VOSE-981988 format. One record per atom (N, C-alpha, C): residue in one letter; z, x, y. Coordinates in steps of 0.1 Angstrom, whole numbers, plus 2048, in hexadecimal, padded with zeros to 3 digits. Each point is the difference from the previous one (the first is absolute). Example, Ala and Ser with C-alpha at 12.3 -4.5 7.8 and 13.67 -1.06 7.14 Angstrom:
2
a84E8847C7;a8007F780C;a80080980C;s7F97FC80B;s80080980B;s8087F880B;
//
This chain:
85
m7904AFF9A;m8078067F4;m7FC7F97F3;e7FE8087F6;e7FB7FB7F4;e80C7FB7F8;i7FF7F47F9;i80B7FB7F8;i7FF8067F2;s80B8057FB;s8018077F4;s7FC7F67F4;p7F98067F6;p7FC7F77F5;p80D7FC7F8;y80A808800;y80D7FC7FA;y8067F4807;l7FE7FF80D;l8067F5807;l7F87F37FD;w7F28027FF;w7F87F47FC;w8047FB7F2;l8028097F7;l8037FC7F2;l80E7FA800;a80A805807;a80D7FA801;a7FF7F2806;g7F87FF80A;g7FF7F2806;g7F97F67F6;f7F68057F9;f7FA7F87F6;f8097FC7F5;l8088097FB;l80A7FD7F5;l80A7F6805;t80480280D;t80A7F7805;t7FB7F2802;m7F37FF805;m7FA7F2801;m7FE7FA7F2;l7FC8087F6;l7FE7FB7F3;l80E7FA7FA;m80A807802;m80D7FC7FC;m8047F3807;v7FE7FF80D;v8037F4808;v7F87F47FB;l7F38027FD;l7F87F57FB;l8047FB7F2;i80480A7F7;i8057FC7F3;i80D7F8801;f808805809;f80D7F9802;f7FE7F2806;i7F77FE809;i7FD7F3806;i7FB7F77F5;a7F78057F7;a7FA7F87F5;a80B7FC7F7;w8098097FD;w80B7FD7F7;w8097F5806;i80380180D;i8097F6806;i7F97F2800;l7F3800803;l7F87F3800;l8007FA7F2;a7FF8097F6;a8007FB7F2;a80E7FA7FD;q80A806804;q80E7FB7FE;q8027F2807;l7FA7FF80C;l8027F3807;l7F87F57F9;v7F48037FC;v7F87F67F9;v8067FC7F3;l80680A7F9;l8067FE7F3;l80D7F7802;s80780280B;s80C7F7802;s7FC7F2803;k7F47FD805;k7FB7F3803;k7F97F97F5;a7FB8077F6;a7F77FB7F5;a8097F97F6;e7FB7F57FA;e8067F97F6;e8008087F3;p80B8027F9;p8008087F4;p7F87F97F5;g7F88087F9;g7F87FB7F5;g7F17FE804;t7FE7FF80D;t7F27FD804;t7F880D800;d7F37FF800;d7F780B800;d80280980C;e8037FA80C;e80280780C;e80D8097FE;h80A7FA7FA;h80D8087FE;h7FD80C7F7;k7F87FE7F5;k7FE80A7F7;k7F880C806;i7F67FC808;i7F780A806;i80880880A;v8087F9809;v80780780A;v80B8087FA;k8077FB7F5;k80A8087FA;k7FA80D7FA;w7F47FF7FA;w7F980C7FB;w7FE80A80B;w7FB7FB80C;w7FD80980B;w80D806805;a80A7F8801;a80D805805;a80680B7F7;n7FF7FE7F3;n80480A7F7;n7F780D801;l7F37FE801;l7F780B801;l80380880D;l8037F980B;l80280780D;l80E806800;s8097FD7F8;s80E805800;s80080F7FD;w7F78047F7;w80080F7FC;w7FA80880B;p7F57FD807;p7FB80880B;p80A80080C;v8077F5802;v80A80080B;v80B80A7FD;a8058007F3;a80B8097FC;a7FB80E800;i7F58037FA;i7FB80E800;i7FC80580D;v7F87F8808;v7FC80580D;v80C80180A;g8087F57FF;g80B80080A;g80B8097FE;y8048037F3;y80C8087FD;y7FD80E7FC;i7F48037FB;i7FC80D7FB;i7F5807808;f7F57F9800;f7F4806806;f80180280F;l8037F6807;l80080180F;l80A80A805;p80D8007FC;p809809805;p7FD80F7FD;v7FC8027F4;v7FD80E7FB;v7F3805805;i7F57FA7FC;i7F3804803;i7FD7FE80F;g8047F4805;g7FE7FD80E;g80880A809;g80C8037FC;g80880A807;g7F980E801;l7FA8047F5;l7F980C7FF;l7F480080A;f7F87F57FF;f7F57FF809;f80480080F;l80B7F9803;l80580180E;l80480E804;f8078077F7;f80580D802;f7F4809803;f7F58007F8;f7F5808802;f7F87FC80C;s8007F4804;s7F97FC80C;s80780580C;v80E800800;v80780680B;v7FE80F801;v8008067F4;v7FD80F800;v7F2803806;h7F77F77FC;h7F2802805;h8007FE80F;l8077F6805;l8007FD80F;l80780B807;i80B8067FB;i80780B806;i7F780D801;g7F88017F5;g7F780C7FF;g80580B7F7;w80A7FD7F8;w80580A7F7;w7F58027F5;p7FF80C7FB;p7F68027F5;p8057F97F3;l7F67FA7F9;l8037F97F4;l7FF8087F4;s7FC80D801;s7FF8097F4;s80D8087FF;w8077FE7F5;w80D8087FF;w7FE80A7F5;
//
């Protein structure tokens, strides 16, 4: 059985969101351990702030809406319903 391209894309988007979330968590952990005012603290704080936007956008908007549509179309493709309306 062939795997739907929609399912591949939904899986890729999900893994991308998970990797961004893990990077954000690691940045938060390092930020909590770094001494304030050091170069390490400034660099990690910059990365944590930078990663906050993708986590919010991907986690709360992009993945539920677009990912849900991709999952819906992949199920439709697996069932065999025609995709032309």
